[in-house]
C-alpha positions, 0 to 999 in steps of 0.5 A: 325748831321751826327751821329744823321742821322746814328743813325736814319738810323740804327734804320730804318734798324733795323725796316725793318729787323724786319719786313722782318723777320715777313713778309711771302710769299704772294701767290694766289696758290689754295689749297685742304682742307684736314682733318687731317688723317695721313692715307690719307696724301699720297693719298691726296698729290698725288691728289694735285700733279695731280691737281697742288694744295697745300695741306691745313689743316683747323686748330682750335687752340682755340677750347676747346671740352667739353671732353677736359682735360681743362674741365673735371674733373676739369674745367680750370680757363682759359676758356673764360668768357663772364661775371659774374652772381649773384646767387639769393640764395645759391645752393645745389648740386642737384638743377636743377632750380635756379635763378640769378639776371637779366643780358643781358648775358642770352639774348645772343644766345648760342649753349650749354649754359654753366655756370662755378661755382667754379669747376663745369660746369652747362648747362641750357636749358631754361630761364624765365625773370622777372623784377629782375631775370632770372630763369634757368630751366632744368639744368644739374649739374656737366656737362661734367664730372665735379662734382656737389657741393653746392655753397654759394650765393656769389659764382660767376657764369660765363657765358662761351664763346661758338662757334657754333660748340658746343665747348668752347673758351680759354682765352689768357693764355690758347689760347697761350698754345694751339697755341704753342702745335698746331704749334709744331704739324703741323710743323711735317706734310707735309701740305703746307698751314695752314688755319685759319677760324673764325680768329676773335674768337682769339681776343674775349679774350679782347685783340682783334687784339693783341691776333690775332697777337700773335697767328699768330706769334706763328704759323709762328714761328714754321711753317716758310715755310708754307703758312698761310691763314685766313678769316680775314684781320686786321692790325695785321694779314697782315704781317703773312698771305700769302693770305685771303680767306673769307670762302665763299662757292659757288655753281651754284645757286649763279651765279648772286651774285658771280660777284657783291660780288667778284668785291667789294672784289677784289678792297678792297684787291688790295688796301691793297696789299693782295693776295685774294682768291674767296672762297671755292668750295665743290665737293659733292656726290649725296644724297636725298637732292642734286645731285653730283657735275658736271664737268660743275659746277666746270669749271664755278667756275674755270672761275671765279677764272681766271676772278679775278686772284684769288686762291680758296680752293677746298673742296674735301674729300678723301672719296668723291674722291674715290666715285665720278666718275669724280674725275680724270677729275675734278682734271685734269681740275683744273690743266689746269685752274690753270696752265693758270691762274698762267702763266697769259695766259688769256688776260684782255678781256678774263677775262672780258668774264669770269665774265659773271655769266651765261657763261660756258667754257670748257678747254682742253690741245692740247699740252704742250703750246697750250690749247683749250677753248670752249664757251659752251651753257648748256640748262635748264632741260626738263621734260618728260611726256612720252606722247607728248614730243616735245621741242624747243631747242635753241642753239647759235652754230651749233655743235655736242651736248652732252646729259644728261638724268636723271632717278629718282623715280621708274621704268626704260626706254628703247630705248630712241629716239630723233628726230631732224631736222638733223635726228634720234638719237637712244640709244639701252639701258635700263636706271634704276632709279638713273642712268644717260645716258651720251652722250659726245661731242666725241660721247661716250655714257654710263650709270652711277650711280648718282655719275657718275661712269660708269656702261655700255658703248654702241654705239649710232645710228645717229649723234647728231648735232644741227644747230644754232637757234631753233630746233624742237626736239621730244623724245620717249622711252619705260617706265616701271613703278615700284610699280605702279609709273612711273619714273621721267625723265629730259633731258639736252643738251649742244652745244659749239662754235669753240675752241679758242687757249690759249697759255702759254706765 
C-alpha cells in the first residue's frame, strides 16, 4: 500500500513539475505596441522607460503573404484549405470564366477569393449561382506569380483560407514551421511582450485548441523570459499566457459602453484566475477625419484602467510620437497613473468613482510619495457665430478655468475677449485656421497647431476664474475671412475641484 501511495505521489509531483515548467509569469503591467523596425527600437525603449511600460510587439506567425515563397512560383501544398470544389469541365490555360459544381464554400465571404488547382492559384472576382453550378467570372489565372496551365475535369479545386488582411493561412505542418522561425527571430530582440491577436485563427486547421497549444508552446520554448499576451482565453492557452487583452480599441465616444463591457469581462477573467487587460488606446494625429488625441482623453482611459485594476496596450507609433506635441506629457502621465495602480495606491472607493463613464480626472506628482488627484469638469463645445455669442457656463467647482479655442476652415481671428462675472479676459494674439489657442490651469497661454505643437506663447490680461454654478459669459473677437469664407470657431472650458492627495503605500 505504501509503495502504491509513493508511486502516486511521485506521478503527481511529476505532473506538477511539468505544469510549472509550462506556466508563465502572470502580469497586468501595460505595454506599448511597436512595429518591428530595428532602427526605432532604441527610441521606443527610451519612451517605454519614460512611460513605465513594457515594449510589446504584435506577432502574426500564421499569415502567408501572397508574395511569400510559400505562394510563388509554386504554391505550397500546405496552404490551408476550406474545402474542395469540382470542375464542371476541363479547364484550358487561359479561361477566365468557368463553372464548378455548386458549393456552400463559394457563399462564404472572402477577402481575395483564392483557389488552388494543382500548382496554379486562381483569383475570381464574382460568382453566379444556378441550381447545380457556380459560375466564376473575371478570373485571374496564374495569380501571385504562379503559372497558368490546363487542368483536367477531375483536378481538385481547393478553396483557400484567407484572412481579412488579404493574406493566406497555413495548415498545421506549415504553421509549425513558421512558428519556429518566428519564435527564433523574436528571441533575439529586446521586446518584453509578444502579442498574438486573432489567436483563434491558429486553430482553423481542424486541430482547434491543440494547434493553439502547440503554437504557444513553441513561442514559450524559444522566449521563456518574455510575456505572452493574446486576445483569446482557452484551456490550452491558459498556461502559456501572461494575460489576455481582447484587442478592444477604446476612445472617448464609447464612454457609456465601456463600463458595462468592462464589468462583465473583469468578472469572467477573475473567475478564471487570469490577469486581464481592458484593451488598446490609440494616440492619433489630426487629419481631415479626426482631431489629435488629447491628454484629457488619455487620462479618462487611464482612470478606467485604474478602476478595474487592469493593464492595457498603448498604440502610439514612433512616427506619431515625434509629431504629437503632447508626447512627453502623455508618457509621463501614463507613468503616474500606472505607478499608482501597480502599487495599489487607489482605494476601492476611489476605483468605484473612476467607473463613472463621464468622470474626468487629472493626476500630478507632488513629490516621490505624494500625488495630487483632481476631479475635472470639461465642458461641451460652444460654437461661435461672431455676432451674439452669449453662453451660460455651468461649473460644479469654483476654480480657475482652462480654455481651448479651435479655429478651422478659412481665415483667422484676432484679440479674442471673454467677459465673465469675474471680469474681462483678453488674449492679445492672432489665431489662424488649423490652430488652437490654449490656456492651461497655470495661466500659461499659447498657440499650437492641430497636433498641439507650440507655435507661440504670450501673456493674457485678466484672471480666468469661474464661480460654482451658472455664469453668464460673452465672447467677442475680430474675424478675418479668407476667400469669402469665415473661420469655424469652437470653445471649450474646464474647471477642477481641489486636489486630493494620493499616497504610495
